N, CA and C atoms as an extended XYZ file, in Angstrom:
453
Properties=species:S:1:pos:R:3:atomname:S:1:resname:S:1:resid:I:1 pbc="F F F"
N         0.779       -1.036        0.011 N   MET     1
C         0.026        0.022       -0.027 CA  MET     1
C         0.866        1.260        0.006 C   MET     1
N         0.613        2.127       -0.849 N   LYS     2
C         1.530        3.315       -1.119 CA  LYS     2
C         1.104        4.288        0.088 C   LYS     2
N         2.160        4.832        0.825 N   CYS     3
C         2.057        5.740        1.919 CA  CYS     3
C         1.688        7.111        1.381 C   CYS     3
N         0.515        7.729        1.967 N   PRO     4
C        -0.046        8.916        1.434 CA  PRO     4
C         0.926       10.158        1.864 C   PRO     4
N         1.860        9.983        2.791 N   PHE     5
C         2.821       10.938        3.180 CA  PHE     5
C         4.025       11.085        2.383 C   PHE     5
N         4.666        9.877        2.267 N   CYS     6
C         6.055        9.909        1.467 CA  CYS     6
C         6.044        9.159        0.252 C   CYS     6
N         4.923        8.363       -0.005 N   GLY     7
C         4.885        7.659       -1.300 CA  GLY     7
C         5.590        6.286       -1.448 C   GLY     7
N         6.180        5.929       -0.226 N   HIS     8
C         6.850        4.587       -0.148 CA  HIS     8
C         5.687        3.584       -0.308 C   HIS     8
N         6.168        2.398       -1.083 N   LEU     9
C         5.206        1.396       -1.300 CA  LEU     9
C         5.020        0.223       -0.337 C   LEU     9
N         5.769        0.318        0.701 N   GLU    10
C         5.685       -0.792        1.719 CA  GLU    10
C         5.223       -0.341        2.956 C   GLU    10
N         4.360       -1.030        3.668 N   SER    11
C         3.823       -0.746        4.927 CA  SER    11
C         3.433       -1.940        5.694 C   SER    11
N         3.266       -1.740        7.016 N   LYS    12
C         2.800       -3.016        7.706 CA  LYS    12
C         1.435       -2.708        8.295 C   LYS    12
N         0.608       -3.849        8.545 N   VAL    13
C        -0.580       -3.598        9.208 CA  VAL    13
C        -0.311       -3.656       10.744 C   VAL    13
N        -0.849       -2.590       11.467 N   VAL    14
C        -0.706       -2.461       12.920 CA  VAL    14
C        -1.885       -2.947       13.517 C   VAL    14
N        -3.078       -2.748       13.027 N   ASP    15
C        -4.390       -3.179       13.513 CA  ASP    15
C        -5.381       -3.425       12.550 C   ASP    15
N        -6.258       -4.335       12.697 N   SER    16
C        -7.234       -4.796       11.656 CA  SER    16
C        -8.633       -4.932       12.345 C   SER    16
N        -9.721       -4.418       11.994 N   ARG    17
C       -10.914       -4.653       12.695 CA  ARG    17
C       -12.058       -4.465       11.622 C   ARG    17
N       -13.254       -5.149       11.875 N   PRO    18
C       -14.333       -5.056       10.987 CA  PRO    18
C       -14.915       -3.585       11.134 C   PRO    18
N       -15.524       -3.061        9.881 N   ALA    19
C       -16.102       -1.855        9.867 CA  ALA    19
C       -17.466       -1.943        9.175 C   ALA    19
N       -18.260       -0.905        9.250 N   GLU    20
C       -19.494       -0.862        8.434 CA  GLU    20
C       -20.401       -2.109        8.575 C   GLU    20
N       -20.533       -2.649        9.832 N   GLU    21
C       -21.359       -3.676       10.244 CA  GLU    21
C       -20.747       -4.946        9.487 C   GLU    21
N       -19.489       -5.099        9.246 N   GLY    22
C       -18.883       -6.289        8.740 CA  GLY    22
C       -18.761       -6.156        7.247 C   GLY    22
N       -19.171       -5.063        6.785 N   ALA    23
C       -19.112       -4.979        5.161 CA  ALA    23
C       -17.699       -4.530        4.640 C   ALA    23
N       -16.894       -4.137        5.574 N   SER    24
C       -15.521       -3.772        5.130 CA  SER    24
C       -14.575       -4.083        6.366 C   SER    24
N       -13.247       -3.943        6.075 N   ILE    25
C       -12.234       -4.108        7.085 CA  ILE    25
C       -11.409       -2.843        7.135 C   ILE    25
N       -11.237       -2.368        8.305 N   ARG    26
C       -10.450       -1.128        8.577 CA  ARG    26
C        -9.150       -1.529        9.072 C   ARG    26
N        -8.121       -1.075        8.345 N   ARG    27
C        -6.817       -1.470        8.625 CA  ARG    27
C        -5.981       -0.171        8.958 C   ARG    27
N        -5.208       -0.200       10.136 N   ARG    28
C        -4.254        0.836       10.460 CA  ARG    28
C        -2.859        0.299        9.987 C   ARG    28
N        -2.283        1.122        9.222 N   ARG    29
C        -0.965        0.743        8.631 CA  ARG    29
C         0.033        1.796        9.142 C   ARG    29
N         1.337        1.275        9.027 N   GLU    30
C         2.556        2.190        9.361 CA  GLU    30
C         3.448        2.048        8.186 C   GLU    30
N         3.895        3.113        7.694 N   CYS    31
C         4.863        3.107        6.552 CA  CYS    31
C         6.159        2.629        7.092 C   CYS    31
N         6.887        1.860        6.320 N   LEU    32
C         8.190        1.401        6.686 CA  LEU    32
C         9.284        2.421        6.494 C   LEU    32
N         9.089        3.320        5.727 N   ALA    33
C        10.039        4.400        5.513 CA  ALA    33
C         9.933        5.528        6.514 C   ALA    33
N         8.705        6.360        6.523 N   CYS    34
C         8.698        7.410        7.394 CA  CYS    34
C         8.014        7.229        8.623 C   CYS    34
N         7.412        5.915        9.047 N   HIS    35
C         6.883        5.501       10.227 CA  HIS    35
C         5.575        6.277       10.559 C   HIS    35
N         4.985        6.938        9.584 N   LYS    36
C         3.647        7.686        9.920 CA  LYS    36
C         2.563        6.586        9.743 C   LYS    36
N         1.399        6.769       10.337 N   ARG    37
C         0.362        5.761       10.274 CA  ARG    37
C        -0.782        6.380        9.529 C   ARG    37
N        -1.542        5.466        8.767 N   PHE    38
C        -2.670        5.823        8.059 CA  PHE    38
C        -3.687        4.662        8.004 C   PHE    38
N        -4.790        4.988        7.698 N   THR    39
C        -6.024        3.944        7.623 CA  THR    39
C        -6.330        3.668        6.171 C   THR    39
N        -6.682        2.419        6.069 N   THR    40
C        -7.088        1.924        4.808 CA  THR    40
C        -8.451        1.062        5.010 C   THR    40
N        -9.151        0.889        4.079 N   TYR    41
C       -10.441        0.101        4.240 CA  TYR    41
C       -10.488       -0.832        3.030 C   TYR    41
N       -10.932       -2.131        3.292 N   GLU    42
C       -10.919       -3.138        2.337 CA  GLU    42
C       -12.391       -3.533        2.145 C   GLU    42
N       -12.872       -3.548        1.054 N   THR    43
C       -14.229       -3.965        0.769 CA  THR    43
C       -14.515       -4.860       -0.451 C   THR    43
N       -15.540       -5.568       -0.448 N   VAL    44
C       -15.717       -6.602       -1.583 CA  VAL    44
C       -16.152       -5.741       -2.678 C   VAL    44
N       -15.507       -6.028       -3.832 N   GLU    45
C       -15.830       -5.344       -5.114 CA  GLU    45
C       -17.088       -6.104       -5.658 C   GLU    45
N       -18.098       -5.281       -5.767 N   SER    46
C       -19.240       -5.793       -6.529 CA  SER    46
C       -19.491       -5.269       -7.904 C   SER    46
N       -19.777       -6.120       -8.888 N   LEU    47
C       -19.928       -5.663      -10.201 CA  LEU    47
C       -21.436       -4.872      -10.420 C   LEU    47
N       -21.474       -3.862      -11.005 N   PRO    48
C       -22.750       -3.194      -11.239 CA  PRO    48
C       -23.859       -4.070      -11.871 C   PRO    48
N       -25.004       -4.093      -11.434 N   LEU    49
C       -26.011       -4.739      -12.051 CA  LEU    49
C       -26.817       -3.911      -12.952 C   LEU    49
N       -26.966       -4.186      -14.154 N   MET    50
C       -27.772       -3.313      -15.180 CA  MET    50
C       -29.084       -3.856      -15.255 C   MET    50
N       -29.994       -2.796      -15.368 N   VAL    51
C       -31.398       -3.003      -15.636 CA  VAL    51
C       -31.835       -2.590      -17.000 C   VAL    51
N       -32.397       -3.448      -17.649 N   ILE    52
C       -32.923       -3.257      -19.190 CA  ILE    52
C       -34.325       -2.773      -19.007 C   ILE    52
N       -34.610       -1.536      -19.257 N   LYS    53
C       -35.955       -0.902      -19.138 CA  LYS    53
C       -36.731       -1.375      -20.417 C   LYS    53
N       -38.083       -1.049      -20.247 N   LYS    54
C       -38.975       -1.546      -21.287 CA  LYS    54
C       -38.716       -0.920      -22.672 C   LYS    54
N       -38.195        0.273      -22.643 N   ASP    55
C       -37.900        1.108      -23.827 CA  ASP    55
C       -36.613        0.546      -24.434 C   ASP    55
N       -35.806       -0.327      -23.683 N   GLY    56
C       -34.621       -0.904      -24.260 CA  GLY    56
C       -33.226       -0.173      -23.651 C   GLY    56
N       -33.531        0.909      -22.921 N   ASN    57
C       -32.472        1.663      -22.276 CA  ASN    57
C       -31.877        0.824      -21.036 C   ASN    57
N       -30.751        1.023      -20.908 N   ARG    58
C       -29.945        0.369      -19.778 CA  ARG    58
C       -29.625        1.349      -18.716 C   ARG    58
N       -29.696        1.067      -17.405 N   GLN    59
C       -29.271        1.838      -16.293 CA  GLN    59
C       -28.834        0.970      -15.132 C   GLN    59
N       -28.027        1.483      -14.344 N   THR    60
C       -27.560        0.720      -13.127 CA  THR    60
C       -28.709        0.471      -12.206 C   THR    60
N       -28.724       -0.755      -11.512 N   PHE    61
C       -29.857       -1.047      -10.635 CA  PHE    61
C       -29.691       -0.058       -9.351 C   PHE    61
N       -30.915        0.502       -9.019 N   ASP    62
C       -31.016        1.463       -7.834 CA  ASP    62
C       -32.061        0.897       -6.825 C   ASP    62
N       -31.482        0.422       -5.787 N   LYS    63
C       -32.372       -0.123       -4.727 CA  LYS    63
C       -33.413        0.895       -4.185 C   LYS    63
N       -32.922        2.199       -4.200 N   THR    64
C       -33.854        3.265       -3.674 CA  THR    64
C       -35.093        3.325       -4.568 C   THR    64
N       -34.949        3.107       -5.816 N   LYS    65
C       -36.126        3.215       -6.603 CA  LYS    65
C       -37.048        2.097       -6.465 C   LYS    65
N       -36.480        0.954       -6.202 N   LEU    66
C       -37.279       -0.261       -5.872 CA  LEU    66
C       -38.019        0.019       -4.587 C   LEU    66
N       -37.449        0.528       -3.579 N   LEU    67
C       -38.052        0.729       -2.322 CA  LEU    67
C       -39.080        1.856       -2.315 C   LEU    67
N       -38.774        2.818       -3.018 N   ASN    68
C       -39.809        3.840       -3.277 CA  ASN    68
C       -41.013        3.470       -3.917 C   ASN    68
N       -41.033        2.549       -4.919 N   GLY    69
C       -42.118        2.025       -5.520 CA  GLY    69
C       -42.973        1.145       -4.556 C   GLY    69
N       -42.241        0.303       -3.707 N   MET    70
C       -43.025       -0.400       -2.710 CA  MET    70
C       -43.724        0.399       -1.732 C   MET    70
N       -42.993        1.539       -1.312 N   ILE    71
C       -43.545        2.494       -0.305 CA  ILE    71
C       -44.774        2.993       -0.766 C   ILE    71
N       -44.889        3.380       -2.195 N   ARG    72
C       -45.966        4.070       -2.610 CA  ARG    72
C       -47.111        3.086       -2.653 C   ARG    72
N       -46.785        1.748       -2.881 N   ALA    73
C       -47.812        0.614       -3.072 CA  ALA    73
C       -48.498        0.452       -1.635 C   ALA    73
N       -47.494        0.551       -0.568 N   CYS    74
C       -47.945        0.336        0.738 CA  CYS    74
C       -48.440        1.378        1.501 C   CYS    74
N       -48.631        2.622        0.822 N   GLU    75
C       -49.159        3.866        1.596 CA  GLU    75
C       -50.424        3.545        2.333 C   GLU    75
N       -50.455        3.937        3.634 N   LYS    76
C       -51.655        3.736        4.369 CA  LYS    76
C       -52.004        2.302        4.635 C   LYS    76
N       -50.997        1.348        4.613 N   ARG    77
C       -51.141        0.013        4.786 CA  ARG    77
C       -50.302       -0.391        5.933 C   ARG    77
N       -50.632       -1.547        6.694 N   PRO    78
C       -49.844       -1.738        7.885 CA  PRO    78
C       -48.665       -2.503        7.522 C   PRO    78
N       -47.683       -2.052        6.668 N   VAL    79
C       -46.497       -2.631        6.299 CA  VAL    79
C       -45.438       -1.706        6.819 C   VAL    79
N       -44.467       -2.212        7.702 N   SER    80
C       -43.466       -1.421        8.179 CA  SER    80
C       -42.254       -1.169        7.076 C   SER    80
N       -41.681       -0.109        7.404 N   TYR    81
C       -40.478        0.295        6.540 CA  TYR    81
C       -39.421       -0.823        6.529 C   TYR    81
N       -39.223       -1.317        7.740 N   ASP    82
C       -38.215       -2.468        7.929 CA  ASP    82
C       -38.543       -3.638        7.008 C   ASP    82
N       -39.792       -3.950        6.823 N   THR    83
C       -40.197       -5.119        5.999 CA  THR    83
C       -39.881       -4.770        4.726 C   THR    83
N       -40.216       -3.547        4.176 N   LEU    84
C       -40.028       -3.043        2.815 CA  LEU    84
C       -38.481       -3.083        2.440 C   LEU    84
N       -37.747       -2.688        3.440 N   GLU    85
C       -36.282       -2.632        3.324 CA  GLU    85
C       -35.722       -4.041        3.202 C   GLU    85
N       -36.367       -4.972        3.948 N   LYS    86
C       -35.856       -6.294        3.982 CA  LYS    86
C       -36.097       -6.926        2.579 C   LYS    86
N       -37.376       -6.652        2.093 N   ILE    87
C       -37.690       -7.199        0.784 CA  ILE    87
C       -36.789       -6.699       -0.289 C   ILE    87
N       -36.414       -5.330       -0.259 N   ALA    88
C       -35.666       -4.602       -1.293 CA  ALA    88
C       -34.149       -5.366       -1.147 C   ALA    88
N       -33.659       -5.548        0.102 N   ASP    89
C       -32.386       -6.286        0.196 CA  ASP    89
C       -32.398       -7.605       -0.296 C   ASP    89
N       -33.488       -8.407       -0.116 N   GLU    90
C       -33.608       -9.799       -0.579 CA  GLU    90
C       -33.471       -9.749       -2.121 C   GLU    90
N       -34.322       -8.890       -2.690 N   ILE    91
C       -34.420       -8.801       -4.258 CA  ILE    91
C       -33.002       -8.534       -4.768 C   ILE    91
N       -32.294       -7.443       -4.157 N   GLU    92
C       -30.998       -7.079       -4.646 CA  GLU    92
C       -30.048       -8.209       -4.579 C   GLU    92
N       -30.051       -8.904       -3.436 N   GLN    93
C       -29.267      -10.047       -3.205 CA  GLN    93
C       -29.424      -11.180       -4.178 C   GLN    93
N       -30.752      -11.451       -4.489 N   GLU    94
C       -31.074      -12.402       -5.427 CA  GLU    94
C       -30.530      -12.106       -6.799 C   GLU    94
N       -30.716      -10.802       -7.167 N   LEU    95
C       -30.106      -10.368       -8.450 CA  LEU    95
C       -28.663      -10.477       -8.434 C   LEU    95
N       -27.994      -10.142       -7.505 N   GLN    96
C       -26.506      -10.123       -7.391 CA  GLN    96
C       -25.989      -11.607       -7.471 C   GLN    96
N       -26.780      -12.417       -6.785 N   ASN    97
C       -26.318      -13.856       -6.767 CA  ASN    97
C       -26.516      -14.628       -8.109 C   ASN    97
N       -27.280      -14.022       -8.886 N   SER    98
C       -27.385      -14.667      -10.311 CA  SER    98
C       -26.274      -14.416      -11.017 C   SER    98
N       -25.928      -15.162      -11.862 N   LEU    99
C       -24.499      -14.877      -12.592 CA  LEU    99
C       -24.647      -13.868      -13.768 C   LEU    99
N       -26.000      -13.512      -14.047 N   GLU   100
C       -26.232      -12.395      -15.086 CA  GLU   100
C       -25.933      -11.000      -14.571 C   GLU   100
N       -25.380      -10.277      -15.363 N   ARG   101
C       -24.962       -8.787      -14.920 CA  ARG   101
C       -26.065       -7.951      -15.426 C   ARG   101
N       -27.042       -8.536      -16.271 N   GLU   102
C       -28.226       -7.684      -16.689 CA  GLU   102
C       -29.582       -8.344      -16.336 C   GLU   102
N       -30.383       -7.576      -15.994 N   THR   103
C       -31.802       -8.099      -15.885 CA  THR   103
C       -32.864       -7.204      -16.370 C   THR   103
N       -34.040       -7.611      -16.637 N   ASN   104
C       -34.980       -6.586      -17.112 CA  ASN   104
C       -36.023       -6.285      -16.066 C   ASN   104
N       -36.630       -5.160      -16.271 N   THR   105
C       -37.621       -4.642      -15.224 CA  THR   105
C       -38.863       -5.607      -15.129 C   THR   105
N       -39.200       -6.501      -16.022 N   GLU   106
C       -40.192       -7.398      -15.764 CA  GLU   106
C       -39.761       -8.365      -14.683 C   GLU   106
N       -38.530       -8.775      -14.571 N   ARG   107
C       -38.168       -9.736      -13.801 CA  ARG   107
C       -38.125       -9.231      -12.222 C   ARG   107
N       -37.698       -7.921      -12.226 N   ILE   108
C       -37.725       -7.132      -10.812 CA  ILE   108
C       -39.164       -6.996      -10.440 C   ILE   108
N       -40.038       -6.703      -11.301 N   GLY   109
C       -41.421       -6.454      -10.994 CA  GLY   109
C       -42.037       -7.690      -10.443 C   GLY   109
N       -41.792       -8.813      -11.148 N   GLU   110
C       -42.290      -10.049      -10.603 CA  GLU   110
C       -41.786      -10.507       -9.189 C   GLU   110
N       -40.498      -10.222       -8.929 N   LEU   111
C       -39.887      -10.440       -7.685 CA  LEU   111
C       -40.677       -9.635       -6.682 C   LEU   111
N       -40.848       -8.395       -6.899 N   VAL   112
C       -41.602       -7.465       -5.979 CA  VAL   112
C       -43.001       -8.047       -5.637 C   VAL   112
N       -43.716       -8.261       -6.784 N   MET   113
C       -45.161       -8.605       -6.654 CA  MET   113
C       -45.218      -10.013       -5.781 C   MET   113
N       -44.285      -11.036       -6.157 N   GLU   114
C       -44.269      -12.312       -5.425 CA  GLU   114
C       -44.192      -11.954       -3.931 C   GLU   114
N       -43.158      -11.023       -3.442 N   ARG   115
C       -43.026      -10.795       -2.049 CA  ARG   115
C       -44.181      -10.032       -1.490 C   ARG   115
N       -44.619       -9.056       -2.183 N   LEU   116
C       -45.711       -8.210       -1.596 CA  LEU   116
C       -46.987       -8.866       -1.486 C   LEU   116
N       -47.283       -9.925       -2.327 N   LYS   117
C       -48.549      -10.848       -2.203 CA  LYS   117
C       -48.486      -11.500       -0.920 C   LYS   117
N       -47.331      -11.842       -0.228 N   LYS   118
C       -47.283      -12.496        0.906 CA  LYS   118
C       -47.368      -11.579        2.289 C   LYS   118
N       -47.025      -10.344        1.853 N   VAL   119
C       -47.073       -9.326        2.953 CA  VAL   119
C       -48.322       -8.620        2.986 C   VAL   119
N       -48.864       -8.111        2.007 N   ASP   120
C       -50.097       -7.338        2.012 CA  ASP   120
C       -50.717       -7.463        0.586 C   ASP   120
N       -51.961       -8.009        0.583 N   GLU   121
C       -52.690       -8.160       -0.643 CA  GLU   121
C       -52.984       -6.796       -1.307 C   GLU   121
N       -53.427       -5.892       -0.609 N   VAL   122
C       -53.767       -4.573       -1.139 CA  VAL   122
C       -52.675       -3.854       -1.828 C   VAL   122
N       -51.429       -3.951       -1.152 N   ALA   123
C       -50.280       -3.395       -1.626 CA  ALA   123
C       -49.801       -4.158       -2.933 C   ALA   123
N       -50.034       -5.475       -2.947 N   TYR   124
C       -49.755       -6.276       -4.079 CA  TYR   124
C       -50.542       -5.810       -5.247 C   TYR   124
N       -51.955       -5.571       -5.056 N   VAL   125
C       -52.776       -5.157       -6.262 CA  VAL   125
C       -52.320       -3.800       -6.623 C   VAL   125
N       -52.101       -2.959       -5.711 N   ARG   126
C       -51.721       -1.538       -6.137 CA  ARG   126
C       -50.489       -1.571       -7.025 C   ARG   126
N       -49.457       -2.328       -6.567 N   PHE   127
C       -48.244       -2.449       -7.304 CA  PHE   127
C       -48.471       -3.004       -8.714 C   PHE   127
N       -49.225       -4.287       -8.624 N   ALA   128
C       -49.540       -4.750       -9.959 CA  ALA   128
C       -50.241       -3.952      -10.969 C   ALA   128
N       -51.226       -3.125      -10.333 N   SER   129
C       -51.974       -2.286      -11.324 CA  SER   129
C       -51.018       -1.190      -12.062 C   SER   129
N       -50.016       -0.665      -11.355 N   VAL   130
C       -49.091        0.247      -12.004 CA  VAL   130
C       -48.147       -0.511      -12.853 C   VAL   130
N       -47.575       -1.618      -12.260 N   TYR   131
C       -46.487       -2.337      -12.995 CA  TYR   131
C       -47.125       -3.047      -14.332 C   TYR   131
N       -48.270       -3.596      -14.180 N   ARG   132
C       -48.915       -4.418      -15.405 CA  ARG   132
C       -49.699       -3.261      -16.160 C   ARG   132
N       -49.786       -2.115      -15.849 N   GLN   133
C       -50.542       -1.031      -16.514 CA  GLN   133
C       -51.836       -1.441      -16.929 C   GLN   133
N       -52.701       -1.641      -15.776 N   PHE   134
C       -54.200       -2.032      -15.933 CA  PHE   134
C       -54.639       -0.949      -16.771 C   PHE   134
N       -55.352       -1.340      -17.822 N   LYS   135
C       -56.058       -0.414      -18.823 CA  LYS   135
C       -57.545       -0.142      -18.385 C   LYS   135
N       -58.293       -1.082      -17.796 N   ASP   136
C       -59.483       -0.855      -17.452 CA  ASP   136
C       -59.999       -1.628      -16.287 C   ASP   136
N       -61.271       -1.621      -15.867 N   ILE   137
C       -61.706       -2.325      -14.675 CA  ILE   137
C       -61.671       -3.872      -14.855 C   ILE   137
N       -61.862       -4.389      -16.131 N   ASN   138
C       -61.858       -5.765      -16.375 CA  ASN   138
C       -60.510       -6.345      -16.063 C   ASN   138
N       -59.410       -5.712      -16.514 N   THR   139
C       -58.078       -6.244      -16.134 CA  THR   139
C       -57.839       -6.238      -14.651 C   THR   139
N       -58.318       -5.143      -14.028 N   PHE   140
C       -58.110       -5.055      -12.579 CA  PHE   140
C       -58.959       -6.205      -11.844 C   PHE   140
N       -60.254       -6.494      -12.393 N   MET   141
C       -61.010       -7.514      -11.829 CA  MET   141
C       -60.313       -8.970      -12.032 C   MET   141
N       -59.823       -9.177      -13.248 N   SER   142
C       -59.116      -10.400      -13.605 CA  SER   142
C       -58.015      -10.633      -12.622 C   SER   142
N       -57.261       -9.691      -12.236 N   GLU   143
C       -56.022       -9.778      -11.258 CA  GLU   143
C       -56.665      -10.157       -9.825 C   GLU   143
N       -57.669       -9.455       -9.497 N   LEU   144
C       -58.305       -9.627       -8.250 CA  LEU   144
C       -58.936      -11.126       -8.064 C   LEU   144
N       -59.539      -11.639       -9.265 N   ASN   145
C       -60.095      -13.027       -9.351 CA  ASN   145
C       -58.893      -14.061       -9.238 C   ASN   145
N       -57.748      -13.699       -9.832 N   LYS   146
C       -56.594      -14.712       -9.723 CA  LYS   146
C       -56.189      -14.720       -8.210 C   LYS   146
N       -56.217      -13.589       -7.488 N   LEU   147
C       -55.740      -13.359       -6.130 CA  LEU   147
C       -56.722      -14.173       -5.353 C   LEU   147
N       -58.099      -14.238       -5.448 N   LEU   148
C       -59.006      -14.987       -4.863 CA  LEU   148
C       -58.928      -16.470       -5.028 C   LEU   148
N       -58.598      -16.913       -6.362 N   GLU   149
C       -58.358      -18.314       -6.625 CA  GLU   149
C       -57.206      -18.866       -5.981 C   GLU   149
N       -56.193      -18.095       -5.737 N   ASP   150
C       -54.923      -18.603       -5.126 CA  ASP   150
C       -55.243      -19.020       -3.612 C   ASP   150
N       -56.362      -18.291       -3.035 N   LYS   151
C       -56.617      -18.594       -1.756 CA  LYS   151
C       -57.429      -19.884       -1.521 C   LYS   151
């Protein structure tokens, strides 16, 4: 590790401990040339996940957008923010664990609906109505009938 003070390329680790709830490691180092100490952080390198939008454009996956969509669907419903955050984390983890670096919005939408259905059926229908772009009352009723049949 290059010393930020003198530029020497060799240092020794004096102390190591977990940081950011185990997401990284904080290391105190001492330069072997000037003996000054400095801190470095080691984190896992994650490859960006790309999302292919309906119009064909690509953008990096944004968990905040996912969370905001679920919050809107759960407005005035008895679903805690922690539950929605957990769902968003699960979906992000599932997408990261797949070997594909690109996914489409349809897959993400299906993952959200699958989880919302288990948490709150009204939120599920709200999300589905926007996601599937219900055009009229018949499409809406058909989704409600599917929900009733599953019970």
